C-alpha positions, 0 to 999 in steps of 0.5 A, spaced: 770 603 399 762 601 400 757 602 394 750 602 396 744 604 392 746 600 386 740 597 382 744 591 380 751 588 381 754 590 375 752 598 376 755 597 383 762 594 380 761 600 375 761 605 380 767 603 384 771 603 378 769 610 376 770 612 383 777 609 383 779 612 376 777 619 379 781 618 385 787 616 381 786 622 376 786 627 382 792 625 384 792 618 388 797 614 385 797 608 389 789 607 387 788 600 383 784 602 377 781 595 377 779 594 385 777 587 387 769 588 388 766 583 393 758 583 394 757 583 401 749 584 401 744 584 396 737 587 398 731 586 394 724 588 395 717 584 393 710 585 393 705 579 394 699 584 392 695 581 398 694 583 405 697 578 410 695 576 417 702 575 420 700 572 427 697 566 422 704 566 419 707 565 425 703 559 427 704 556 421 711 557 420 712 555 428 717 559 432 724 556 430 726 561 424 721 566 425 721 572 430 715 577 430 714 582 436 709 587 433 710 592 439 718 592 437 717 592 429 711 591 425 714 586 420 715 578 421 723 576 421 724 570 417 731 567 417 733 562 412 739 558 413 740 556 406 742 561 402 743 565 409 738 570 408 733 574 412 726 576 410 722 581 413 714 580 411 709 586 412 702 585 413 701 589 407 704 583 403 711 587 402 717 583 403 724 585 404 730 580 402 737 581 405 743 578 406 744 575 399 751 574 396 748 574 389 741 575 385 740 567 385 740 567 393 735 572 393 731 569 388 731 562 392 729 566 398 723 568 395 721 561 392 722 558 399 718 564 402 712 563 397 713 555 397 712 556 405 706 561 404 703 556 400 703 550 405 
């Protein structure tokens, strides 16, 4: 079972428990009413509230952890090793952080991006 769209890990857990209990109630007797829930991927969005020159960012970051091919995708793809995350950076100043296993991972990713942007 995969749960998407929850606004928090707590809500995702509650949705899975609710579905498991509903399935049990309608006759699926072997359903565990308290299934193990593992967070695989948290997606977070942020807005830096400023326009960004992605070409300048590529030059500043170098090409090691950054991919930017505007003909293929309009955002810059920034890979962070620890925690293992991918940050999509758009010229509008919007960011999408993916791959986090917990909220702290995503917060750390945002901190890393902000630190790198300041340098």
